C-alpha positions in Angstrom: 176.2 286.3 192.7 174.8 289.3 191.0 171.3 289.2 189.4 171.4 292.7 187.7 170.2 292.4 184.2 170.2 288.6 184.2 167.3 286.4 183.6 166.8 283.2 185.6 165.0 280.2 183.7 163.5 277.5 185.6 162.2 274.8 183.3 158.6 273.7 183.8 158.2 275.8 186.8 156.1 278.9 187.2 156.7 281.7 189.9 153.8 283.1 191.8 153.7 286.1 194.0 151.8 285.7 197.3 150.5 288.7 199.1 153.7 289.1 201.1 155.5 289.8 197.8 157.7 286.7 198.2 158.3 284.6 195.1 157.6 281.0 195.4 158.1 278.4 192.6 155.2 276.1 191.9 155.4 273.1 189.6 153.2 273.4 186.3 152.1 270.2 184.8 153.1 269.7 181.1 150.5 270.1 178.6 148.5 266.8 178.0 150.1 264.7 175.1 148.0 263.5 172.4 147.6 259.7 172.3 150.0 257.9 169.8 146.8 256.6 168.2 145.5 260.1 167.6 148.9 261.5 166.1 149.7 258.3 164.0 146.5 256.6 162.9 144.9 257.9 159.9 141.1 258.1 159.4 139.6 254.8 158.0 137.0 255.3 155.2 134.5 253.1 153.5 134.3 253.2 149.8 131.6 251.9 147.5 132.7 251.9 143.9 131.4 251.0 140.6 133.3 251.0 137.2 130.9 251.0 134.3 131.3 250.2 130.6 129.1 252.6 128.4 128.0 252.6 124.8 127.0 249.6 122.9 128.4 247.1 125.4 126.8 248.7 128.7 127.3 247.1 132.0 129.0 246.9 135.3 132.8 246.0 134.8 133.8 246.1 138.5 131.7 247.2 141.8 132.0 246.4 145.5 132.7 248.1 149.0 135.9 248.3 150.9 137.5 250.1 154.0 141.0 251.6 153.6 142.9 254.1 155.4 145.8 256.7 154.4 148.7 254.0 154.7 147.1 251.4 152.5 145.4 251.0 149.4 142.7 248.7 148.2 143.4 246.5 145.0 140.9 244.4 143.0 142.0 242.4 140.0 139.7 240.6 137.6 140.5 238.1 134.8 137.9 237.0 132.7 137.0 238.0 128.9 138.7 241.3 129.7 141.5 241.8 132.5 140.7 244.6 134.8 142.8 245.9 137.7 141.4 248.7 140.1 143.4 250.3 143.0 142.2 252.8 145.4 143.8 255.1 148.1 142.1 257.8 150.1 143.6 260.7 152.1 141.6 262.8 154.4 141.8 266.6 153.8 141.7 269.2 156.5 138.1 269.8 155.8 137.1 266.3 156.5 136.5 265.3 152.8 138.7 262.8 151.0 140.8 262.6 147.9 140.2 259.4 146.5 142.9 258.3 144.2 142.0 255.8 141.6 144.3 253.6 139.3 142.3 251.6 136.8 143.7 249.5 134.0 142.0 247.2 131.5 143.2 245.1 128.6 140.4 243.8 126.2 140.9 240.6 124.4 141.8 242.6 121.1 144.5 244.2 123.1 143.1 247.6 123.6 144.6 249.1 127.0 142.8 251.6 129.0 144.9 253.1 131.9 143.0 255.9 134.0 143.9 257.6 137.1 141.6 260.1 138.3 141.5 261.7 141.6 137.9 262.2 143.0 137.4 264.8 145.9 134.5 263.2 148.0 132.9 264.4 151.3 132.0 261.7 153.8 128.6 260.5 152.9 128.8 261.9 149.4 129.3 260.5 146.0 131.7 261.6 143.2 131.7 260.5 139.3 134.3 260.7 136.6 134.0 259.5 133.0 136.6 258.9 130.2 136.2 258.0 126.6 138.3 256.8 123.6 138.0 255.7 120.1 135.3 253.0 120.5 135.2 252.8 124.2 133.9 254.7 127.3 134.2 254.1 131.0 132.6 255.8 134.1 133.2 255.5 137.7 131.2 256.3 140.8 132.7 256.7 144.2 130.9 256.8 147.5 132.5 257.7 150.7 130.7 256.4 154.0 
């Protein structure tokens, strides 16, 4: 068999030259695999949240604390005088901060409907706020990432 101009490929084997000039194959260990947990488990994050009503009828509409990861969202629904629904999802960014997606919906007894979907970028340990207002109403949200 002629080896002129040919390349021999030996998978997962390295060739080392000893002082005698002879080539001897030596096995090379494959690179360590990341654990399946590292590759597939998104970061979990604890959120503290507060939705407030501003203006004449100041007050907290919804508040609480929850822990979520990128595969799930947290949902809160409240029915009393008004009907409120709040959903959160958090996605970790390459820099370690989180994009917190909020979906808020409120229906007042008079039929007024508020739908709001801000995305807040929050560093771990940080707080972000957002406000929205319309004719005769105003809402604010504060989100802290722990």
